[in-house]
C-alpha positions as CSV (number, residue, x, y, z in Angstrom):
1,M,17.2,-33.9,-2.5
2,N,20.1,-32.1,-4.1
3,A,20.6,-28.4,-4.4
4,K,19.9,-28.6,-8.4
5,T,16.2,-30.3,-7.2
6,L,15.7,-27.6,-4.6
7,L,16.4,-24.5,-6.9
8,A,13.9,-26.4,-9.6
9,Y,11.3,-26.6,-7.4
10,Y,11.8,-22.6,-6.1
11,R,11.6,-22.1,-10.1
12,L,8.4,-23.7,-10.0
13,T,7.1,-21.1,-8.1
14,K,8.0,-18.5,-10.7
15,P,9.9,-16.0,-8.2
16,G,9.4,-12.8,-10.3
17,V,5.8,-13.4,-10.4
18,M,5.4,-14.5,-6.9
19,Y,7.5,-11.7,-5.0
20,G,5.8,-9.2,-7.3
21,N,2.1,-10.0,-6.3
22,V,3.5,-10.4,-2.5
23,L,5.0,-6.8,-2.6
24,T,1.7,-5.5,-3.7
25,A,-0.2,-7.3,-1.5
26,V,2.3,-5.9,1.4
27,A,1.6,-2.3,-0.2
28,G,-2.1,-2.8,-0.1
29,F,-1.9,-3.8,3.8
30,L,0.2,-0.8,4.7
31,L,-2.1,1.6,2.7
32,S,-5.2,0.3,4.5
33,S,-3.3,0.2,7.8
34,A,-2.4,4.0,7.5
35,G,0.8,3.7,9.8
36,D,-0.9,1.5,12.6
37,V,0.7,-1.8,11.3
38,D,-0.3,-4.9,13.2
39,I,2.6,-6.9,12.7
40,R,1.4,-10.2,13.3
41,L,-1.3,-9.7,10.7
42,L,1.0,-8.7,8.2
43,F,3.3,-11.9,9.0
44,G,0.5,-14.4,8.6
45,M,-1.1,-12.1,5.4
46,T,2.3,-12.4,4.0
47,L,2.9,-16.3,4.5
48,G,-0.6,-17.0,3.1
49,M,0.1,-14.8,0.0
50,V,3.6,-16.4,-0.7
51,F,2.2,-20.0,-0.7
52,L,-0.9,-19.0,-2.5
53,V,0.5,-17.5,-5.2
54,S,3.5,-20.0,-5.2
55,G,0.8,-22.8,-5.5
56,A,-1.0,-20.7,-8.2
57,C,2.4,-20.6,-10.4
58,A,3.5,-24.5,-9.6
59,L,0.0,-25.3,-11.2
60,N,0.3,-23.0,-14.1
61,N,3.5,-24.5,-14.7
62,Y,2.1,-27.8,-14.6
63,L,-0.8,-27.0,-16.8
64,D,1.4,-25.1,-19.5
65,R,3.8,-27.9,-20.1
66,D,2.8,-28.3,-23.9
67,I,3.2,-24.5,-24.8
68,D,6.2,-23.7,-22.8
69,T,8.2,-26.0,-24.7
70,K,7.5,-23.7,-28.0
71,M,8.5,-20.4,-26.0
72,E,12.5,-19.5,-26.0
73,R,11.7,-17.9,-22.4
74,T,10.1,-20.8,-21.1
75,K,11.4,-23.9,-22.4
76,N,13.9,-24.5,-19.7
77,R,11.5,-24.6,-16.9
78,P,11.7,-27.5,-14.6
79,S,8.0,-28.8,-15.7
80,V,9.4,-29.0,-19.5
81,T,12.9,-30.4,-18.8
82,G,11.8,-33.2,-16.5
83,V,14.0,-32.6,-13.9
84,I,11.1,-32.7,-11.6
85,S,8.1,-35.2,-12.8
86,A,4.8,-34.1,-13.4
87,K,3.1,-35.8,-10.8
88,N,5.7,-34.2,-8.0
89,I,5.0,-30.9,-9.7
90,L,1.2,-31.3,-9.2
91,I,1.8,-32.5,-5.3
92,Y,3.7,-29.7,-4.6
93,A,1.4,-27.3,-6.0
94,I,-1.5,-28.2,-4.1
95,L,0.3,-28.4,-1.1
96,L,1.5,-25.1,-1.2
97,S,-1.9,-23.8,-2.1
98,L,-3.5,-25.7,0.7
99,L,-0.8,-23.8,2.8
100,G,-1.5,-20.6,1.5
101,V,-5.5,-21.0,2.1
102,L,-4.6,-22.2,5.9
103,F,-2.4,-19.0,6.6
104,L,-4.9,-16.7,5.1
105,Y,-7.9,-18.6,7.0
106,I,-5.7,-18.4,10.3
107,F,-4.4,-15.0,10.3
108,T,-6.7,-12.9,8.0
109,N,-10.9,-12.4,7.6
110,F,-13.3,-14.2,5.3
111,L,-12.7,-11.0,2.7
112,A,-9.5,-11.4,2.4
113,L,-9.2,-15.2,2.1
114,S,-12.1,-15.0,-0.7
115,I,-10.3,-12.5,-2.4
116,G,-7.3,-14.6,-2.5
117,I,-9.0,-17.6,-3.6
118,I,-11.0,-16.0,-6.3
119,G,-7.4,-14.6,-7.6
120,Y,-6.1,-18.0,-7.5
121,V,-8.9,-19.8,-9.5
122,T,-8.9,-16.7,-12.1
123,Y,-5.0,-17.1,-12.7
124,V,-5.0,-20.9,-12.8
125,W,-7.9,-21.7,-14.4
126,L,-10.0,-18.9,-16.2
127,Y,-6.8,-17.1,-17.4
128,G,-4.2,-20.1,-17.6
129,A,-5.9,-22.9,-18.7
130,W,-8.9,-21.1,-20.9
131,T,-8.7,-17.5,-22.0
132,K,-4.8,-17.5,-22.5
133,R,-4.9,-19.9,-25.0
134,T,-8.2,-19.4,-26.6
135,S,-9.0,-15.3,-26.6
136,V,-7.4,-12.1,-27.1
137,H,-9.0,-10.9,-24.0
138,G,-6.7,-13.1,-21.9
139,T,-4.8,-10.4,-20.8
140,A,-8.0,-8.8,-19.3
141,M,-8.6,-11.9,-17.5
142,G,-5.2,-12.4,-16.2
143,S,-4.8,-8.8,-14.9
144,I,-8.2,-9.4,-12.5
145,S,-6.0,-12.2,-11.0
146,G,-3.0,-10.0,-10.8
147,A,-4.9,-7.2,-9.4
148,M,-6.3,-9.9,-6.6
149,P,-3.2,-9.6,-4.2
150,I,-3.4,-6.1,-3.4
151,A,-7.2,-6.1,-2.8
152,A,-6.5,-9.3,-0.6
153,G,-3.4,-7.2,1.5
154,Y,-5.8,-4.2,1.6
155,A,-8.8,-6.4,3.0
156,A,-6.9,-8.1,5.4
157,V,-6.8,-4.8,7.5
158,S,-10.3,-3.3,6.6
159,G,-12.2,-6.4,6.6
160,S,-14.5,-4.4,4.1
161,L,-15.4,-3.8,0.7
162,D,-15.0,0.1,0.5
163,A,-13.5,2.8,-1.8
164,G,-9.9,2.3,-1.0
165,L,-10.0,-1.6,-2.0
166,I,-11.9,-1.0,-5.4
167,I,-9.5,1.7,-6.5
168,V,-6.2,-0.2,-5.7
169,F,-7.6,-3.2,-7.6
170,A,-8.1,-0.5,-10.4
171,I,-4.7,0.6,-10.4
172,L,-3.2,-2.6,-10.6
173,Y,-5.7,-4.0,-13.1
174,L,-5.0,-0.7,-15.5
175,W,-1.2,-1.2,-14.6
176,Q,-0.9,-4.7,-16.0
177,F,-2.1,-3.9,-19.7
178,P,0.9,-1.5,-20.7
179,E,3.3,-3.8,-18.8
180,F,1.9,-7.1,-20.5
181,F,1.1,-5.9,-24.2
182,S,4.7,-4.4,-24.2
183,I,6.1,-7.7,-23.4
184,A,3.8,-9.3,-26.0
185,I,5.1,-6.6,-28.7
186,Y,8.5,-7.8,-28.6
187,R,8.1,-11.4,-28.2
188,R,5.2,-11.7,-30.5
189,K,6.9,-13.9,-32.6
190,E,7.2,-16.5,-29.7
191,Y,3.6,-16.0,-28.8
192,K,2.2,-16.7,-32.3
193,A,4.7,-20.1,-32.4
194,A,2.7,-21.3,-29.0
195,G,-0.5,-20.4,-30.7
196,I,-1.3,-17.8,-28.0
197,P,-3.5,-15.1,-29.2
198,V,-1.8,-12.0,-27.5
199,M,-3.2,-8.4,-28.8
200,P,-0.3,-7.6,-30.9
201,V,-0.5,-11.2,-32.7
202,A,-4.2,-11.1,-33.0
203,K,-4.9,-7.6,-33.7
204,G,-1.2,-5.9,-34.7
205,V,1.5,-4.1,-33.3
206,D,-0.2,-0.6,-34.1
207,V,-3.8,-1.5,-32.3
208,T,-1.5,-2.6,-29.2
209,I,0.5,0.7,-28.9
210,A,-3.0,2.7,-29.1
211,R,-4.3,0.4,-26.2
212,I,-1.2,0.6,-24.2
213,F,-1.7,4.3,-24.2
214,I,-5.1,4.5,-23.4
215,Y,-4.5,2.1,-20.4
216,T,-1.3,3.8,-19.3
217,A,-3.4,7.2,-19.0
218,L,-6.2,5.6,-17.4
219,Y,-3.5,4.1,-14.8
220,V,-2.5,7.5,-13.6
221,V,-6.2,8.6,-13.2
222,A,-6.9,5.5,-11.0
223,T,-3.6,6.3,-9.0
224,I,-4.8,10.0,-7.9
225,L,-7.8,8.9,-7.0
226,L,-6.5,7.6,-3.6
227,T,-5.9,11.1,-2.7
228,I,-8.8,12.6,-4.0
229,F,-11.0,10.1,-1.7
230,G,-8.7,10.7,1.2
231,Y,-6.6,7.7,1.3
232,T,-3.1,9.2,1.1
233,G,-1.6,13.0,1.3
234,W,-0.8,15.1,-1.6
235,T,2.8,14.2,-1.5
236,Y,1.8,10.6,-2.9
237,F,-0.3,12.7,-5.2
238,I,2.5,14.9,-6.7
239,I,4.9,12.2,-7.3
240,M,2.6,9.5,-8.6
241,L,1.0,12.0,-11.3
242,G,4.6,13.7,-12.1
243,A,6.1,10.2,-12.8
244,G,2.7,8.8,-14.4
245,L,2.7,11.5,-16.9
246,Y,6.2,10.6,-17.6
247,W,5.4,7.4,-18.2
248,V,2.0,8.7,-20.7
249,K,4.6,10.4,-22.5
250,I,6.8,7.3,-23.2
251,A,3.3,5.5,-24.1
252,Y,2.9,8.1,-26.6
253,Q,6.1,7.9,-28.4
254,G,5.2,4.3,-29.3
255,F,3.0,5.8,-32.1
256,G,6.1,7.3,-33.9
257,A,8.6,4.7,-32.8
258,E,10.8,3.6,-35.6
259,D,11.6,0.5,-33.7
260,K,8.7,-0.8,-31.8
261,D,10.5,-3.4,-30.1
262,V,13.3,-1.4,-28.6
263,W,10.0,1.3,-27.4
264,A,8.2,-1.6,-26.0
265,K,11.4,-2.7,-24.1
266,E,11.5,0.7,-22.7
267,M,8.0,0.9,-21.9
268,F,8.3,-2.4,-20.0
269,R,11.5,-1.3,-18.0
270,F,9.5,2.1,-16.7
271,S,6.5,-0.2,-16.0
272,M,8.7,-2.0,-13.2
273,V,9.6,1.3,-12.0
274,M,6.2,2.3,-11.8
275,I,5.2,-0.9,-9.7
276,L,8.1,-0.3,-7.4
277,L,7.5,3.5,-6.8
278,L,3.6,2.7,-6.6
279,C,4.3,0.2,-3.8
280,L,6.6,2.4,-1.9
281,M,4.1,5.6,-2.0
282,L,1.1,3.2,-1.2
283,S,3.0,2.3,2.0
284,I,3.8,5.7,3.1
285,G,1.7,7.9,0.9
286,P,-1.1,7.7,4.2
287,V,1.3,9.1,6.7
288,L,3.0,11.9,4.3
289,P,1.6,15.5,4.0
């Protein structure tokens, strides 16, 4: 197997999506650990999530071959160009998925494994194969799957369904709406061409901007609940509230923006800042004053 083929297999895992999901899983793990980190458990959970998310992304690539040919940002995926056969993509996705389940089974607990599997099924089938293609509410389904890794990471330590797990799930669920809706605004022509009924295509840009503002505000509220419920110190509270209010300000500017696409790109870029800041503060928030 040559380097080009190896790179193609790597790209099938959607590295950006995979690393982002694993990062949130680690952040959830460290929040739940509150400074007392079990390295063996962290290693096993991380490997399990790497394989499970990679398998889900590879399978999603396999299933999305028809619509990926119609979008500029996806038309060069290995699943579209044919550098890897459909049969081999499917085998690869299944192997990665089974490895993910195996590692989570060996190293974590029933709750973490269950959350991981639910997230997998939701992303591949309920979102990717169904609602993404048929409903404006596909984002809501996709956001459920996107919030599962942080919940699984948290549950790997806690082993229980407590307030902390519910809050971190809510935080990631809410974050994904302004993040994805922003992308959907400036790529709405591509989504329309592919027949994907994202919010800006189905309801219009102005309605989408209003939803972005609402979900951004709700996200900020969710982040500070961790301090209110005693999971983090006040340093976390001040930093996340300050950054969150700035993001709300950017969201509000969308109502009067002359160029909605330029604003949406700014909104998306800051969503990346917010998720990185969130993961950092979740990791150290419990041990800060």
